[in-house]
N, C-alpha and C positions, 0 to 999 in steps of 0.2 A: 485532465489525466489519460487523456490517448496516448501523450508523451511518456506516462509514466510506464506507461503497458510495454508500447513498444521498445524502451530502454531497461527494460526490466532486468534482462541477462548482465548490465553495466555493475549493477549490486554484489555480482559475486566475484568480483576483480577486488573489493575490499579488504583489507587487511584488520581484524579487529584485535584491539592491543589491550591485556588485561593487565591493569594498575593494582598492584599488590599480589600478594599468594593466597591462592583459593584453597582452603583446606581440604584434606581428604574427606572423600564421602563413598558412603554405598548407595545415597539414594538422594536425588534432589528434587525438592519441590518448586515448580513454576508457579509463582502467584502473580498475575495479572490480569486485566481486564480488557475485552474488545479484543481489538488487533493486538495487544500485547502479550495475549496467552497465545494467538495462533500461530508463533512459530512452533512451542512445543507439541499442539495439537498434531501439526503438520510433520512434524518428525516423528512422534509417536506412529502416525497411520503410514511414513516410509517404515520404520524399524519399532515394531511394537515390543522388541527386547531393550531399549533403549531404559534404564532404573530413572524413570523421571515418570513424575504426577502431577497433575493441575491443578490447583487452588484457585476458583473464581469468587471469592467473598471475603469480608471481612476477616480478620482475625486470623487466625490457624486453623486446620484443618487436627483433628484428632492425631495425634502421635501418638505412641504406645511411648510407656518410661524405659528409660532408658536408649533410648534411639534420639540419635542427632541428626538426622538430612539436613542434607545445606539445603539453606530456605534461598533460591533465587527471586529476587524482586524484580520484577519488568513492569518497566513504563516509559513509554515513548516520551511521554512531557515531562516525567517526573514528578507530575500532581495530580496522580488520581488516587484519589481517596482511599477507597479500597486498600490499593497497596500500601498507602503511608500508614494504615491503620496495622496492618499484617506488619510492617518495619517495626513500628513500635511494639508490639506485643513479641516478635521473635527475638528483638536486642535484649527485652526485658526478661525475657525468660532464657538468653544464655546461648539460641541457637546460632551456629555458623551460618551467616550471610552473605550474598554476593548481588550486586546490583548491575541492571542492565538500564541503560536511560540515556537521553540527549542532552540532558539538564533537569535545572528545576529543581526541588526541594528534596526527590531521592535522591538526586546524585550529590548536592551539596551534604546529604548525613552520611553519603559513603565516604565523603572525604572526610567528615569530622570524627566518623568511629573508626575511622581507616577499613573500610571492609572494601574487598577487591570489588572492581567494576571496570564495565567497559560501557564507554560512551559511544552512544549511537551517533552516524553523522545526522548534521541538522539541514533536514530539506523539508521543501514544501508539501509534499508530499502527504497523505494521510497514513497514520500508522500500518494500516493492513495492507499499503501499496511499498510498504517498509520492510514488508516482510524476509524477503532475502538478506538485507541487514542481519535482522533481530534472527534469524535461523543459524547466519554465522557465530554470530555473537554469543549464542545459548551454547554452540557448538564446540567454540574455542574455549569458554567458562570453563566447560565442563571437562576440557580435555580430549575430547573424542575428535581425534587428527584424522582416524580413516573417513569418518563419516562426512566431517568437512572437508577434505579432498575431494571425495565422490558428490556432494552437493554442488563444489564449485565448479567441479567440469560439465556435470549435466546442467546448471542454473545458465552457464554462459552460452551454452548451444542450444537455447530453447528458442522455438520458431515463434515469435510474437507474433510476427506478421500474418502468419495461418493463424495460431489462436486467435486474434481480431477478427478474422474473416471468417472464424467458425462460429464465434460468441455471436457474429450479427447475421448469423442465418438461424440461430436457433433465438434469436430476439424477434425475428420476425413471425415467428410461430406465437411467442408471449405476449405479443403487444393488447393490452388491454384485457390481459387476464392476471388471475392469480395463483402465483408459479407455488407448486408443490415440488420438491425436490426431494426422490426416493434413491438409496443406496443402501450397501450390506452395510453393518458395523463395522466392517473393516476401512471402510471409506467414510465412515463419519464424519472426517476434519472438514476433507472435499467438500462434502454436501454442507457442512459449516460454514465453510468460505463463500460459497454461493448465497446463501441466507444473509450472510453479512453484506455482501455487495449488493443483492439487490435490493436490502435494507438502506445501507448508505449511500451507495452512489444513484441507482434506479428512482431510490425513494417510494418503494412499493412495500407491503407487508409481502413476508414468503415464511412457508414453511417447510419443515425438513421431517425425514422420519426412514425407518430403516428394517428393513427384511432381515428377519423372519417375523420380529413384532410386530409390526403393523398390519399383517395379515391375519393378525389375533384380534385386533379392534378398529383400528381406523379404516379399515377396510370395509368395515359396517357402515360406515357414515357416508357411504355412497348407494347405499340402497335405497335411490331414490325413489320417492314417490309424488305424484303432484304438485303436493304442496310445498317439499323441499327441493326440486330439481332446479329450482332456478338458483339458489345455493350452490350446489356441486358445477353447474355449467357455467359459474363464472372462472373456475377454475382449470389450469393444465399441468398434469404431473410431467415432470421431467424424472427420466430415470438414467441413473449413472450407471452403466454395466462396465465390469472390470473380469477379463478372462481367469484369473486368478481367485474368482468369489468360489464359494463352494457352488457347486453345480445345482443342489436344490435352492439354494437362495437365487441364482439366477435364474432358475426355472418360475421360484416366484415371483420377480420382476417381470417378468414376459407374462404370467397369469393376471398377474396384480393389474397390468397396463389393457389386455382381454378384457379383463372384467369392466374397468372403466370405460372403454372405448362403446362397451356395450349398454351402458348406460347415457351416453352421449358426452361424455366428458373427456376433454382433449388430452392426447398424450404426443409424447416425445421422446426419442431417445438419443443419448449421447455417450459415447465408448470411451473410457479411459485408456489414451493413446500409448504406447512406449513399450519395450523390453524388460523396464526394469522400475521399480518403486518410486524413484525420485521424479523420475520423467513424469509416470501416469499421475502423480500428486500433484506437482508442480505445473503441469500442462492441465490436468482437470481443474485443480484450483483458481487458474488465469482466465479456464475457458469462463467458469463462471464471474470474474471481473468483466471481461470482454461483454459478455450477455448483458452485464448490468448495464454497462458504459454506453452500449446501442441502445436500450431501454432508456438511460438518461435521455439522449439525443431526440428520441422520440417522445418522450413527452414535456420537453424544454425544460428539466429541472437543473441545476446546479448540481454536476455529478461528485464536487468534492466536498463542500463544505457540509455540514450537518447541525444546519439550526436548531434543528429541536431538542436534539442531545444537548447541544450549546446551553440554550434555554432552561432544559432539566438541571443541568448543573447547576446554573445559577440559583434556581429555586432551592437546591439542597442547602446550598450556602448562606441561606437567609433563616 
């Protein structure tokens, strides 16, 4: 996966091809699981004004009577159970649909029903590492040319060698620790990317929470007594700082870190670097990947495969 990290900017040279005609829409619902929903989350983190929402479940979310959102069915493999269920319901109910997949049943369905689709490149990377392709595909499908151009320019200029170095430095402080990733609501998708990378690449539990909400509940969980201190002291909190966050939220992150340190709990800080949202979000997300990759090397686990998830999927089919 190290090669995938270092070569990540190459994805932004890819030109997605839309097969078919995308119907006019006012709002799009991106339906996907795991890495196949991350592109929409990250794009919304970059530009919250995009008329996109995310659905990660079976079927469809509640849609008001008379509304006809575009249902974007996203599955890298084309075999995601939940997305196929959504595809069945959406087509039966007559909603306009579009497909983003590399193959499988979902892409076959798009061709059978003449749904517009984009076929993703078939590579050996895990879906979470195909996120550049997926972001470009979604923007192309939705016709957001200016956003696509900006993403392409920034993506091609990412300093992945520097990101790898930074991730390795952070990983040194997370060895043999349980990571907690804390950020503002505005950077929820970045923190979520960290969690996914730590789960799937480093094969360790990881948890996320956001200010200001965590100050009203989660913080109380670190009010350690002698009988509970051993639980908290296995954790290290990573605070993701962003200069554009509300100043009161930035103060909350700092004070939460101070409170945790006073309780003997590990803390470390990472700044989202860049002068624009594209750079901050992409660099921040990939720093989580680099951290997880370094931890995978430390723990001696296979960083790409997710055998427990594969086993779970096989049990679901039984």
